[in-house]
C-alpha positions, -999 to 999 in steps of 0.1 A, spaced: 87 37 233 89 24 263 109 -12 270 77 -33 284 56 -24 256 80 -28 228 74 -65 224 43 -66 231 14 -75 203 -9 -49 187 -41 -69 200 -22 -67 238 -26 -29 233 -56 -26 218 -62 -49 249 -50 -19 276 -59 7 258 -95 -3 264 -88 -8 297 -78 32 299 -38 27 291 -30 59 272 10 47 269 -5 16 251 -20 37 220 9 57 218 31 29 207 3 19 182 4 51 168 43 53 166 43 17 154 20 15 127 19 56 113 46 53 90 33 24 70 -6 36 68 6 72 58 24 51 31 -2 29 22 -29 67 22 -1 85 3 -1 54 -26 -40 63 -31 -45 102 -25 -13 109 -40 -12 147 -19 9 147 15 -12 173 28 -42 148 22 -29 121 32 -14 135 63 -48 143 74 -62 108 68 -34 90 81 -43 115 113 -85 109 112 -73 68 112 -61 73 146 -86 96 158 -115 66 146 -92 41 165 -97 62 199 -134 68 191 -139 34 183 -118 15 204 -150 1 221 -161 -20 192 -125 -42 186 -125 -71 191 -97 -98 212 -98 -121 184 -90 -98 156 -58 -92 143 -52 -47 149 -33 -48 110 -73 -60 92 -87 -38 119 -72 -2 113 -59 -12 76 -100 -15 71 -105 16 87 -77 36 61 -93 18 36 -124 33 37 -115 66 42 -95 66 13 -126 57 -10 -149 80 7 -118 109 -5 -113 96 -34 -148 94 -45 -160 130 -30 -129 137 -44 -129 120 -79 -89 118 -75 -72 85 -95 -49 66 -81 -14 64 -86 14 44 -86 52 54 -74 83 33 -93 91 14 -56 59 -3 -60 66 -42 -70 60 -57 -102 65 -97 -116 47 -129 -105 65 -130 -70 57 -107 -38 92 -101 -29 101 -95 -68 123 -67 -84 109 -32 -80 96 -11 -106 115 14 -100 144 -18 -104 128 -26 -140 145 4 -152 176 -3 -175 207 6 -152 227 6 -182 232 43 -196 218 56 -224 234 75 -250 230 110 -230 210 118 -194 188 133 -215 179 102 -227 172 84 -197 155 109 -185 128 111 -208 131 68 -208 124 69 -171 98 96 -177 80 75 -204 82 40 -181 65 60 -151 39 76 -177 36 33 -185 32 26 -152 2 55 -141 -19 45 -167 -14 5 -164 -28 10 -126 -48 34 -131 -66 8 -166 -63 -23 -136 -98 -26 -125 -105 -14 -88 -108 -43 -74 -70 -51 -89 -56 -20 -82 -73 -18 -45 -55 -53 -37 -20 -46 -52 -21 -13 -31 -30 -36 1 -1 -60 -4 27 -40 -21 19 -7 -4 6 -15 33 21 -51 33 -12 -61 47 -13 -106 43 -32 -120 19 -54 -136 42 -62 -105 63 -69 -87 23 -98 -114 22 -112 -102 53 -115 -67 48 -126 -70 11 -151 -105 14 -134 -128 -8 -119 -159 -9 -84 -157 -3 -77 -175 -35 -94 -144 -53 -74 -119 -42 -41 -136 -49 -60 -141 -80 -62 -101 -86 -32 -96 -76 -14 -116 -98 -36 -100 -131 -25 -66 -115 15 -74 -111 8 -98 -147 -5 -61 -166 24 -42 -144 49 -59 -162 37 -62 -200 40 -21 -195 73 -30 -189 80 -50 -213 96 -31 -238 121 -17 -215 132 -55 -201 138 -58 -235 163 -32 -240 184 -37 -210 186 -72 -224 202 -60 -261 223 -39 -238 243 -65 -218 
């Protein structure tokens, strides 16, 4: 990434790209490709599909560059594109979203991740620990799948893509307080899925 563009805002880069500066688009791709890929992967759960959809996101950025408004936030715009592509793909393929153990749990946004909530004390054997980890993963999967679609969507946008609540509100067309409520309810349900193991960890201390 050239030093003269490294600290340029996303919105300015889009303006420069609209003016014909292809290097500005390259900076945007390098800056956002990995987080967008990770966001998509958490929803489609297939690496090749996530790679294809991530590429489609930037193809759409190119094709729709003229529609980007200078007063808009680039992250809101580009994650809206990624979100819509995921929705279309999941609808077509009838796929179900799955979480991973590095998604956060608890009431706070920066609380311990679900993986970190696995007791770090060792059970009686490695096999027991593996069985516990597998069971925790299955419980989390079921808990996320059981979330209402609106809560699941907010959870993935916030915890996987790190999109601010204000931007999620714009993307989904609901008030910011509604977005925060959906996130809180989602985290509470996921926390409940691990409550049994938190009790186990406390008993071992």
